[in-house]
N, CA, C, O and CB atoms as a CASP TS submission, in Angstrom:
PFRMAT TS
TARGET T0000
AUTHOR 0000-0000-0000
METHOD Language model
MODEL 1
PARENT N/A
ATOM      1  N   UNK     1      49.421  98.372 -18.711  1.00  0.00           N
ATOM      2  CA  UNK     1      48.073  97.979 -18.349  1.00  0.00           C
ATOM      3  C   UNK     1      47.196  99.226 -18.339  1.00  0.00           C
ATOM      4  O   UNK     1      47.537 100.243 -17.735  1.00  0.00           O
ATOM      5  CB  UNK     1      48.047  97.260 -16.969  1.00  0.00           C
ATOM      6  N   UNK     2      46.073  99.123 -19.014  1.00  0.00           N
ATOM      7  CA  UNK     2      45.175 100.269 -19.145  1.00  0.00           C
ATOM      8  C   UNK     2      44.400 100.484 -17.847  1.00  0.00           C
ATOM      9  O   UNK     2      44.022  99.533 -17.164  1.00  0.00           O
ATOM     10  CB  UNK     2      44.201 100.068 -20.326  1.00  0.00           C
ATOM     11  N   UNK     3      44.179 101.735 -17.532  1.00  0.00           N
ATOM     12  CA  UNK     3      43.390 102.085 -16.347  1.00  0.00           C
ATOM     13  C   UNK     3      41.910 101.877 -16.659  1.00  0.00           C
ATOM     14  O   UNK     3      41.445 102.174 -17.759  1.00  0.00           O
ATOM     15  CB  UNK     3      43.661 103.560 -15.903  1.00  0.00           C
ATOM     16  N   UNK     4      41.187 101.365 -15.676  1.00  0.00           N
ATOM     17  CA  UNK     4      39.758 101.144 -15.827  1.00  0.00           C
ATOM     18  C   UNK     4      39.028 102.063 -14.858  1.00  0.00           C
ATOM     19  O   UNK     4      39.352 102.121 -13.672  1.00  0.00           O
ATOM     20  CB  UNK     4      39.384  99.651 -15.576  1.00  0.00           C
ATOM     21  N   UNK     5      38.055 102.769 -15.373  1.00  0.00           N
ATOM     22  CA  UNK     5      37.275 103.649 -14.508  1.00  0.00           C
ATOM     23  C   UNK     5      36.284 102.804 -13.708  1.00  0.00           C
ATOM     24  O   UNK     5      35.956 101.688 -14.109  1.00  0.00           O
ATOM     25  CB  UNK     5      36.533 104.743 -15.340  1.00  0.00           C
ATOM     26  N   UNK     6      35.805 103.336 -12.577  1.00  0.00           N
ATOM     27  CA  UNK     6      34.821 102.576 -11.791  1.00  0.00           C
ATOM     28  C   UNK     6      33.575 102.207 -12.603  1.00  0.00           C
ATOM     29  O   UNK     6      33.030 101.117 -12.430  1.00  0.00           O
ATOM     30  CB  UNK     6      34.408 103.380 -10.566  1.00  0.00           C
ATOM     31  N   UNK     7      33.127 103.090 -13.471  1.00  0.00           N
ATOM     32  CA  UNK     7      31.953 102.788 -14.309  1.00  0.00           C
ATOM     33  C   UNK     7      32.216 101.635 -15.252  1.00  0.00           C
ATOM     34  O   UNK     7      31.369 100.756 -15.409  1.00  0.00           O
ATOM     35  CB  UNK     7      31.541 104.013 -15.110  1.00  0.00           C
ATOM     36  N   UNK     8      33.391 101.627 -15.888  1.00  0.00           N
ATOM     37  CA  UNK     8      33.753 100.522 -16.779  1.00  0.00           C
ATOM     38  C   UNK     8      33.849  99.213 -16.001  1.00  0.00           C
ATOM     39  O   UNK     8      33.417  98.159 -16.467  1.00  0.00           O
ATOM     40  CB  UNK     8      35.087 100.817 -17.491  1.00  0.00           C
ATOM     41  N   UNK     9      34.423  99.308 -14.811  1.00  0.00           N
ATOM     42  CA  UNK     9      34.564  98.110 -13.982  1.00  0.00           C
ATOM     43  C   UNK     9      33.195  97.503 -13.669  1.00  0.00           C
ATOM     44  O   UNK     9      32.999  96.295 -13.803  1.00  0.00           O
ATOM     45  CB  UNK     9      35.308  98.445 -12.675  1.00  0.00           C
ATOM     46  N   UNK    10      32.258  98.345 -13.254  1.00  0.00           N
ATOM     47  CA  UNK    10      30.916  97.854 -12.926  1.00  0.00           C
ATOM     48  C   UNK    10      30.261  97.237 -14.156  1.00  0.00           C
ATOM     49  O   UNK    10      29.633  96.185 -14.047  1.00  0.00           O
ATOM     50  CB  UNK    10      30.037  98.997 -12.370  1.00  0.00           C
ATOM     51  N   UNK    11      30.391  97.864 -15.322  1.00  0.00           N
ATOM     52  CA  UNK    11      29.821  97.300 -16.558  1.00  0.00           C
ATOM     53  C   UNK    11      30.449  95.949 -16.879  1.00  0.00           C
ATOM     54  O   UNK    11      29.749  95.018 -17.278  1.00  0.00           O
ATOM     55  CB  UNK    11      30.025  98.269 -17.742  1.00  0.00           C
ATOM     56  N   UNK    12      31.772  95.836 -16.709  1.00  0.00           N
ATOM     57  CA  UNK    12      32.450  94.569 -16.992  1.00  0.00           C
ATOM     58  C   UNK    12      32.008  93.478 -16.022  1.00  0.00           C
ATOM     59  O   UNK    12      31.840  92.323 -16.414  1.00  0.00           O
ATOM     60  CB  UNK    12      33.970  94.749 -16.921  1.00  0.00           C
ATOM     61  N   UNK    13      31.823  93.844 -14.770  1.00  0.00           N
ATOM     62  CA  UNK    13      31.366  92.863 -13.777  1.00  0.00           C
ATOM     63  C   UNK    13      29.966  92.382 -14.136  1.00  0.00           C
ATOM     64  O   UNK    13      29.699  91.181 -14.096  1.00  0.00           O
ATOM     65  CB  UNK    13      31.380  93.472 -12.348  1.00  0.00           C
ATOM     66  N   UNK    14      29.071  93.299 -14.484  1.00  0.00           N
ATOM     67  CA  UNK    14      27.713  92.902 -14.869  1.00  0.00           C
ATOM     68  C   UNK    14      27.731  92.006 -16.102  1.00  0.00           C
ATOM     69  O   UNK    14      26.974  91.039 -16.186  1.00  0.00           O
ATOM     70  CB  UNK    14      26.847  94.140 -15.134  1.00  0.00           C
ATOM     71  N   UNK    15      28.600  92.332 -17.060  1.00  0.00           N
ATOM     72  CA  UNK    15      28.707  91.526 -18.273  1.00  0.00           C
ATOM     73  C   UNK    15      29.184  90.116 -17.944  1.00  0.00           C
ATOM     74  O   UNK    15      28.664  89.142 -18.486  1.00  0.00           O
ATOM     75  CB  UNK    15      29.661  92.189 -19.277  1.00  0.00           C
ATOM     76  N   UNK    16      30.161  90.005 -17.068  1.00  0.00           N
ATOM     77  CA  UNK    16      30.669  88.684 -16.686  1.00  0.00           C
ATOM     78  C   UNK    16      29.636  87.908 -15.876  1.00  0.00           C
ATOM     79  O   UNK    16      29.542  86.687 -16.007  1.00  0.00           O
ATOM     80  CB  UNK    16      31.968  88.823 -15.882  1.00  0.00           C
ATOM     81  N   UNK    17      28.863  88.593 -15.044  1.00  0.00           N
ATOM     82  CA  UNK    17      27.854  87.915 -14.222  1.00  0.00           C
ATOM     83  C   UNK    17      26.759  87.285 -15.081  1.00  0.00           C
ATOM     84  O   UNK    17      26.146  86.297 -14.676  1.00  0.00           O
ATOM     85  CB  UNK    17      27.232  88.901 -13.229  1.00  0.00           C
ATOM     86  N   UNK    18      26.507  87.856 -16.277  1.00  0.00           N
ATOM     87  CA  UNK    18      25.504  87.245 -17.154  1.00  0.00           C
ATOM     88  C   UNK    18      26.003  85.918 -17.723  1.00  0.00           C
ATOM     89  O   UNK    18      25.200  85.105 -18.182  1.00  0.00           O
ATOM     90  CB  UNK    18      25.139  88.203 -18.299  1.00  0.00           C
ATOM     91  N   UNK    19      27.311  85.689 -17.700  1.00  0.00           N
ATOM     92  CA  UNK    19      27.883  84.450 -18.230  1.00  0.00           C
ATOM     93  C   UNK    19      27.894  83.320 -17.204  1.00  0.00           C
ATOM     94  O   UNK    19      28.125  82.163 -17.557  1.00  0.00           O
ATOM     95  CB  UNK    19      29.292  84.703 -18.716  1.00  0.00           C
ATOM     96  N   UNK    20      27.645  83.649 -15.937  1.00  0.00           N
ATOM     97  CA  UNK    20      27.702  82.661 -14.866  1.00  0.00           C
ATOM     98  C   UNK    20      26.493  81.747 -14.941  1.00  0.00           C
ATOM     99  O   UNK    20      25.363  82.206 -15.106  1.00  0.00           O
ATOM    100  CB  UNK    20      27.774  83.346 -13.490  1.00  0.00           C
ATOM    101  N   UNK    21      26.739  80.451 -14.819  1.00  0.00           N
ATOM    102  CA  UNK    21      25.659  79.473 -14.742  1.00  0.00           C
ATOM    103  C   UNK    21      25.562  79.010 -13.296  1.00  0.00           C
ATOM    104  O   UNK    21      26.441  78.303 -12.802  1.00  0.00           O
ATOM    105  CB  UNK    21      25.900  78.263 -15.716  1.00  0.00           C
ATOM    106  N   UNK    22      24.504  79.407 -12.630  1.00  0.00           N
ATOM    107  CA  UNK    22      24.341  79.071 -11.225  1.00  0.00           C
ATOM    108  C   UNK    22      23.743  77.681 -11.096  1.00  0.00           C
ATOM    109  O   UNK    22      22.916  77.296 -11.922  1.00  0.00           O
ATOM    110  CB  UNK    22      23.459  80.108 -10.512  1.00  0.00           C
ATOM    111  N   UNK    23      24.140  76.911 -10.077  1.00  0.00           N
ATOM    112  CA  UNK    23      23.566  75.569  -9.902  1.00  0.00           C
ATOM    113  C   UNK    23      22.104  75.662  -9.466  1.00  0.00           C
ATOM    114  O   UNK    23      21.678  76.626  -8.830  1.00  0.00           O
ATOM    115  CB  UNK    23      24.381  74.760  -8.864  1.00  0.00           C
ATOM    116  N   UNK    24      21.362  74.632  -9.831  1.00  0.00           N
ATOM    117  CA  UNK    24      19.962  74.567  -9.411  1.00  0.00           C
ATOM    118  C   UNK    24      19.897  74.153  -7.945  1.00  0.00           C
ATOM    119  O   UNK    24      20.897  73.731  -7.364  1.00  0.00           O
ATOM    120  CB  UNK    24      19.155  73.574 -10.299  1.00  0.00           C
ATOM    121  N   UNK    25      18.719  74.278  -7.358  1.00  0.00           N
ATOM    122  CA  UNK    25      18.540  73.877  -5.959  1.00  0.00           C
ATOM    123  C   UNK    25      18.838  72.385  -5.790  1.00  0.00           C
ATOM    124  O   UNK    25      19.434  71.980  -4.792  1.00  0.00           O
ATOM    125  CB  UNK    25      17.101  74.195  -5.482  1.00  0.00           C
ATOM    126  N   UNK    26      18.421  71.567  -6.766  1.00  0.00           N
ATOM    127  CA  UNK    26      18.658  70.124  -6.685  1.00  0.00           C
ATOM    128  C   UNK    26      20.155  69.825  -6.736  1.00  0.00           C
ATOM    129  O   UNK    26      20.645  69.004  -5.959  1.00  0.00           O
ATOM    130  CB  UNK    26      17.926  69.389  -7.828  1.00  0.00           C
ATOM    131  N   UNK    27      20.888  70.478  -7.639  1.00  0.00           N
ATOM    132  CA  UNK    27      22.338  70.261  -7.735  1.00  0.00           C
ATOM    133  C   UNK    27      23.040  70.658  -6.436  1.00  0.00           C
ATOM    134  O   UNK    27      23.947  69.965  -5.975  1.00  0.00           O
ATOM    135  CB  UNK    27      22.925  71.061  -8.917  1.00  0.00           C
ATOM    136  N   UNK    28      22.615  71.772  -5.854  1.00  0.00           N
ATOM    137  CA  UNK    28      23.207  72.225  -4.601  1.00  0.00           C
ATOM    138  C   UNK    28      22.917  71.241  -3.470  1.00  0.00           C
ATOM    139  O   UNK    28      23.797  70.944  -2.662  1.00  0.00           O
ATOM    140  CB  UNK    28      22.682  73.616  -4.237  1.00  0.00           C
ATOM    141  N   UNK    29      21.691  70.737  -3.414  1.00  0.00           N
ATOM    142  CA  UNK    29      21.313  69.780  -2.377  1.00  0.00           C
ATOM    143  C   UNK    29      22.108  68.492  -2.514  1.00  0.00           C
ATOM    144  O   UNK    29      22.631  67.980  -1.524  1.00  0.00           O
ATOM    145  CB  UNK    29      19.813  69.482  -2.443  1.00  0.00           C
ATOM    146  N   UNK    30      22.207  67.967  -3.716  1.00  0.00           N
ATOM    147  CA  UNK    30      22.946  66.725  -3.946  1.00  0.00           C
ATOM    148  C   UNK    30      24.420  66.907  -3.595  1.00  0.00           C
ATOM    149  O   UNK    30      25.021  66.035  -2.968  1.00  0.00           O
ATOM    150  CB  UNK    30      22.799  66.271  -5.412  1.00  0.00           C
ATOM    151  N   UNK    31      24.998  68.025  -3.992  1.00  0.00           N
ATOM    152  CA  UNK    31      26.404  68.296  -3.683  1.00  0.00           C
ATOM    153  C   UNK    31      26.628  68.390  -2.177  1.00  0.00           C
ATOM    154  O   UNK    31      27.617  67.873  -1.657  1.00  0.00           O
ATOM    155  CB  UNK    31      26.862  69.593  -4.365  1.00  0.00           C
ATOM    156  N   UNK    32      25.711  69.048  -1.482  1.00  0.00           N
ATOM    157  CA  UNK    32      25.827  69.185  -0.031  1.00  0.00           C
ATOM    158  C   UNK    32      25.743  67.830   0.658  1.00  0.00           C
ATOM    159  O   UNK    32      26.521  67.547   1.568  1.00  0.00           O
ATOM    160  CB  UNK    32      24.739  70.113   0.507  1.00  0.00           C
ATOM    161  N   UNK    33      24.814  67.002   0.233  1.00  0.00           N
ATOM    162  CA  UNK    33      24.677  65.658   0.821  1.00  0.00           C
ATOM    163  C   UNK    33      25.943  64.844   0.564  1.00  0.00           C
ATOM    164  O   UNK    33      26.418  64.140   1.455  1.00  0.00           O
ATOM    165  CB  UNK    33      23.435  64.923   0.238  1.00  0.00           C
ATOM    166  N   UNK    34      26.487  64.934  -0.644  1.00  0.00           N
ATOM    167  CA  UNK    34      27.713  64.199  -0.959  1.00  0.00           C
ATOM    168  C   UNK    34      28.877  64.666  -0.092  1.00  0.00           C
ATOM    169  O   UNK    34      29.693  63.849   0.334  1.00  0.00           O
ATOM    170  CB  UNK    34      28.066  64.362  -2.438  1.00  0.00           C
ATOM    171  N   UNK    35      28.963  65.954   0.172  1.00  0.00           N
ATOM    172  CA  UNK    35      30.028  66.467   1.041  1.00  0.00           C
ATOM    173  C   UNK    35      29.877  65.886   2.440  1.00  0.00           C
ATOM    174  O   UNK    35      30.863  65.442   3.028  1.00  0.00           O
ATOM    175  CB  UNK    35      30.001  68.017   1.094  1.00  0.00           C
ATOM    176  N   UNK    36      28.664  65.881   2.984  1.00  0.00           N
ATOM    177  CA  UNK    36      28.452  65.323   4.324  1.00  0.00           C
ATOM    178  C   UNK    36      28.796  63.831   4.368  1.00  0.00           C
ATOM    179  O   UNK    36      29.385  63.362   5.342  1.00  0.00           O
ATOM    180  CB  UNK    36      26.996  65.538   4.765  1.00  0.00           C
ATOM    181  N   UNK    37      28.433  63.087   3.325  1.00  0.00           N
ATOM    182  CA  UNK    37      28.766  61.658   3.280  1.00  0.00           C
ATOM    183  C   UNK    37      30.279  61.458   3.253  1.00  0.00           C
ATOM    184  O   UNK    37      30.802  60.608   3.974  1.00  0.00           O
ATOM    185  CB  UNK    37      28.121  60.989   2.050  1.00  0.00           C
ATOM    186  N   UNK    38      30.982  62.228   2.433  1.00  0.00           N
ATOM    187  CA  UNK    38      32.439  62.091   2.338  1.00  0.00           C
ATOM    188  C   UNK    38      33.115  62.491   3.648  1.00  0.00           C
ATOM    189  O   UNK    38      34.089  61.855   4.054  1.00  0.00           O
ATOM    190  CB  UNK    38      32.983  62.947   1.182  1.00  0.00           C
ATOM    191  N   UNK    39      32.621  63.522   4.309  1.00  0.00           N
ATOM    192  CA  UNK    39      33.178  63.923   5.607  1.00  0.00           C
ATOM    193  C   UNK    39      32.980  62.803   6.622  1.00  0.00           C
ATOM    194  O   UNK    39      33.888  62.498   7.395  1.00  0.00           O
ATOM    195  CB  UNK    39      32.517  65.237   6.113  1.00  0.00           C
ATOM    196  N   UNK    40      31.801  62.191   6.624  1.00  0.00           N
ATOM    197  CA  UNK    40      31.539  61.088   7.548  1.00  0.00           C
ATOM    198  C   UNK    40      32.470  59.904   7.265  1.00  0.00           C
ATOM    199  O   UNK    40      33.053  59.340   8.191  1.00  0.00           O
ATOM    200  CB  UNK    40      30.068  60.643   7.446  1.00  0.00           C
ATOM    201  N   UNK    41      32.611  59.530   5.998  1.00  0.00           N
ATOM    202  CA  UNK    41      33.483  58.408   5.649  1.00  0.00           C
ATOM    203  C   UNK    41      34.945  58.700   6.003  1.00  0.00           C
ATOM    204  O   UNK    41      35.652  57.823   6.499  1.00  0.00           O
ATOM    205  CB  UNK    41      33.359  58.089   4.156  1.00  0.00           C
ATOM    206  N   UNK    42      35.388  59.916   5.749  1.00  0.00           N
ATOM    207  CA  UNK    42      36.769  60.279   6.084  1.00  0.00           C
ATOM    208  C   UNK    42      36.978  60.245   7.589  1.00  0.00           C
ATOM    209  O   UNK    42      38.027  59.797   8.054  1.00  0.00           O
ATOM    210  CB  UNK    42      37.115  61.674   5.532  1.00  0.00           C
ATOM    211  N   UNK    43      36.003  60.710   8.358  1.00  0.00           N
ATOM    212  CA  UNK    43      36.156  60.704   9.817  1.00  0.00           C
ATOM    213  C   UNK    43      36.195  59.277  10.362  1.00  0.00           C
ATOM    214  O   UNK    43      36.961  58.990  11.282  1.00  0.00           O
ATOM    215  CB  UNK    43      35.011  61.487  10.477  1.00  0.00           C
ATOM    216  N   UNK    44      35.383  58.387   9.810  1.00  0.00           N
ATOM    217  CA  UNK    44      35.411  56.984  10.236  1.00  0.00           C
ATOM    218  C   UNK    44      36.758  56.361   9.875  1.00  0.00           C
ATOM    219  O   UNK    44      37.337  55.628  10.677  1.00  0.00           O
ATOM    220  CB  UNK    44      34.248  56.183   9.582  1.00  0.00           C
ATOM    221  N   UNK    45      37.252  56.644   8.691  1.00  0.00           N
ATOM    222  CA  UNK    45      38.544  56.112   8.271  1.00  0.00           C
ATOM    223  C   UNK    45      39.656  56.574   9.208  1.00  0.00           C
ATOM    224  O   UNK    45      40.450  55.761   9.682  1.00  0.00           O
ATOM    225  CB  UNK    45      38.854  56.538   6.834  1.00  0.00           C
ATOM    226  N   UNK    46      39.716  57.882   9.476  1.00  0.00           N
ATOM    227  CA  UNK    46      40.784  58.388  10.333  1.00  0.00           C
ATOM    228  C   UNK    46      40.627  57.929  11.783  1.00  0.00           C
ATOM    229  O   UNK    46      41.625  57.768  12.485  1.00  0.00           O
ATOM    230  CB  UNK    46      40.820  59.905  10.276  1.00  0.00           C
ATOM    231  N   UNK    47      39.401  57.719  12.238  1.00  0.00           N
ATOM    232  CA  UNK    47      39.185  57.154  13.569  1.00  0.00           C
ATOM    233  C   UNK    47      39.764  55.740  13.638  1.00  0.00           C
ATOM    234  O   UNK    47      40.419  55.381  14.617  1.00  0.00           O
ATOM    235  CB  UNK    47      37.675  57.139  13.919  1.00  0.00           C
ATOM    236  N   UNK    48      39.522  54.948  12.605  1.00  0.00           N
ATOM    237  CA  UNK    48      40.051  53.580  12.570  1.00  0.00           C
ATOM    238  C   UNK    48      41.572  53.578  12.488  1.00  0.00           C
ATOM    239  O   UNK    48      42.222  52.818  13.205  1.00  0.00           O
ATOM    240  CB  UNK    48      39.463  52.808  11.384  1.00  0.00           C
ATOM    241  N   UNK    49      42.145  54.401  11.642  1.00  0.00           N
ATOM    242  CA  UNK    49      43.606  54.461  11.519  1.00  0.00           C
ATOM    243  C   UNK    49      44.232  54.920  12.831  1.00  0.00           C
ATOM    244  O   UNK    49      45.249  54.371  13.256  1.00  0.00           O
ATOM    245  CB  UNK    49      44.019  55.409  10.372  1.00  0.00           C
ATOM    246  N   UNK    50      43.637  55.918  13.477  1.00  0.00           N
ATOM    247  CA  UNK    50      44.138  56.401  14.755  1.00  0.00           C
ATOM    248  C   UNK    50      44.086  55.292  15.806  1.00  0.00           C
ATOM    249  O   UNK    50      45.018  55.134  16.594  1.00  0.00           O
ATOM    250  CB  UNK    50      43.330  57.621  15.222  1.00  0.00           C
ATOM    251  N   UNK    51      42.997  54.529  15.815  1.00  0.00           N
ATOM    252  CA  UNK    51      42.883  53.413  16.772  1.00  0.00           C
ATOM    253  C   UNK    51      43.947  52.354  16.528  1.00  0.00           C
ATOM    254  O   UNK    51      44.514  51.815  17.479  1.00  0.00           O
ATOM    255  CB  UNK    51      41.493  52.774  16.685  1.00  0.00           C
ATOM    256  N   UNK    52      44.221  52.052  15.271  1.00  0.00           N
ATOM    257  CA  UNK    52      45.247  51.062  14.938  1.00  0.00           C
ATOM    258  C   UNK    52      46.625  51.552  15.369  1.00  0.00           C
ATOM    259  O   UNK    52      47.401  50.797  15.954  1.00  0.00           O
ATOM    260  CB  UNK    52      45.239  50.760  13.429  1.00  0.00           C
ATOM    261  N   UNK    53      46.927  52.819  15.079  1.00  0.00           N
ATOM    262  CA  UNK    53      48.220  53.372  15.490  1.00  0.00           C
ATOM    263  C   UNK    53      48.344  53.409  17.008  1.00  0.00           C
ATOM    264  O   UNK    53      49.407  53.099  17.546  1.00  0.00           O
ATOM    265  CB  UNK    53      48.407  54.780  14.915  1.00  0.00           C
ATOM    266  N   UNK    54      47.277  53.781  17.704  1.00  0.00           N
ATOM    267  CA  UNK    54      47.314  53.825  19.172  1.00  0.00           C
ATOM    268  C   UNK    54      47.563  52.429  19.726  1.00  0.00           C
ATOM    269  O   UNK    54      48.356  52.255  20.651  1.00  0.00           O
ATOM    270  CB  UNK    54      45.992  54.405  19.743  1.00  0.00           C
ATOM    271  N   UNK    55      46.890  51.444  19.165  1.00  0.00           N
ATOM    272  CA  UNK    55      47.089  50.062  19.619  1.00  0.00           C
ATOM    273  C   UNK    55      48.544  49.634  19.367  1.00  0.00           C
ATOM    274  O   UNK    55      49.174  49.021  20.229  1.00  0.00           O
ATOM    275  CB  UNK    55      46.100  49.094  18.891  1.00  0.00           C
ATOM    276  N   UNK    56      49.064  49.962  18.185  1.00  0.00           N
ATOM    277  CA  UNK    56      50.445  49.604  17.855  1.00  0.00           C
ATOM    278  C   UNK    56      51.450  50.252  18.793  1.00  0.00           C
ATOM    279  O   UNK    56      52.407  49.605  19.219  1.00  0.00           O
ATOM    280  CB  UNK    56      50.757  49.998  16.428  1.00  0.00           C
ATOM    281  N   UNK    57      51.248  51.503  19.115  1.00  0.00           N
ATOM    282  CA  UNK    57      52.158  52.203  20.039  1.00  0.00           C
ATOM    283  C   UNK    57      52.093  51.588  21.424  1.00  0.00           C
ATOM    284  O   UNK    57      53.117  51.418  22.085  1.00  0.00           O
ATOM    285  CB  UNK    57      51.814  53.703  20.114  1.00  0.00           C
ATOM    286  N   UNK    58      50.868  51.250  21.870  1.00  0.00           N
ATOM    287  CA  UNK    58      50.733  50.598  23.191  1.00  0.00           C
ATOM    288  C   UNK    58      51.448  49.258  23.214  1.00  0.00           C
ATOM    289  O   UNK    58      52.063  48.904  24.219  1.00  0.00           O
ATOM    290  CB  UNK    58      49.247  50.400  23.552  1.00  0.00           C
ATOM    291  N   UNK    59      51.376  48.510  22.123  1.00  0.00           N
ATOM    292  CA  UNK    59      52.052  47.218  22.066  1.00  0.00           C
ATOM    293  C   UNK    59      53.572  47.405  22.034  1.00  0.00           C
ATOM    294  O   UNK    59      54.297  46.659  22.691  1.00  0.00           O
ATOM    295  CB  UNK    59      51.585  46.421  20.834  1.00  0.00           C
ATOM    296  N   UNK    60      54.052  48.377  21.289  1.00  0.00           N
ATOM    297  CA  UNK    60      55.492  48.604  21.185  1.00  0.00           C
ATOM    298  C   UNK    60      56.091  48.994  22.532  1.00  0.00           C
ATOM    299  O   UNK    60      57.151  48.498  22.911  1.00  0.00           O
ATOM    300  CB  UNK    60      55.784  49.688  20.151  1.00  0.00           C
ATOM    301  N   UNK    61      55.415  49.877  23.247  1.00  0.00           N
ATOM    302  CA  UNK    61      55.942  50.365  24.509  1.00  0.00           C
ATOM    303  C   UNK    61      55.498  49.515  25.704  1.00  0.00           C
ATOM    304  O   UNK    61      55.815  49.842  26.848  1.00  0.00           O
ATOM    305  CB  UNK    61      55.516  51.795  24.715  1.00  0.00           C
ATOM    306  N   UNK    62      54.780  48.446  25.446  1.00  0.00           N
ATOM    307  CA  UNK    62      54.378  47.539  26.518  1.00  0.00           C
ATOM    308  C   UNK    62      53.351  48.117  27.457  1.00  0.00           C
ATOM    309  O   UNK    62      53.287  47.728  28.623  1.00  0.00           O
ATOM    310  CB  UNK    62      55.562  47.132  27.297  1.00  0.00           C
ATOM    311  N   UNK    63      52.557  49.026  26.979  1.00  0.00           N
ATOM    312  CA  UNK    63      51.549  49.644  27.831  1.00  0.00           C
ATOM    313  C   UNK    63      50.193  48.958  27.690  1.00  0.00           C
ATOM    314  O   UNK    63      49.219  49.364  28.324  1.00  0.00           O
ATOM    315  CB  UNK    63      51.420  51.122  27.501  1.00  0.00           C
ATOM    316  N   UNK    64      50.130  47.927  26.864  1.00  0.00           N
ATOM    317  CA  UNK    64      48.859  47.237  26.643  1.00  0.00           C
ATOM    318  C   UNK    64      48.470  46.431  27.866  1.00  0.00           C
ATOM    319  O   UNK    64      49.327  45.921  28.588  1.00  0.00           O
ATOM    320  CB  UNK    64      48.943  46.325  25.415  1.00  0.00           C
ATOM    321  N   UNK    65      47.175  46.322  28.092  1.00  0.00           N
ATOM    322  CA  UNK    65      46.727  45.586  29.285  1.00  0.00           C
ATOM    323  C   UNK    65      46.366  44.156  28.946  1.00  0.00           C
ATOM    324  O   UNK    65      45.969  43.394  29.827  1.00  0.00           O
ATOM    325  CB  UNK    65      45.526  46.281  29.927  1.00  0.00           C
TER
END
């Protein structure tokens, strides 16, 4: 493996950074909203599953009222 000098490294990093396509503000906003929606849906799902399991355990062990 060839050694790279700090100057070469910086030039290579700058060259690679010109190839990056950054998302627009709209794309970032839409992605963020979608993440929040998915987190909310996942939390509701796991809350429901946890409630069902808790109810089942209470019924199995006779702790239900």
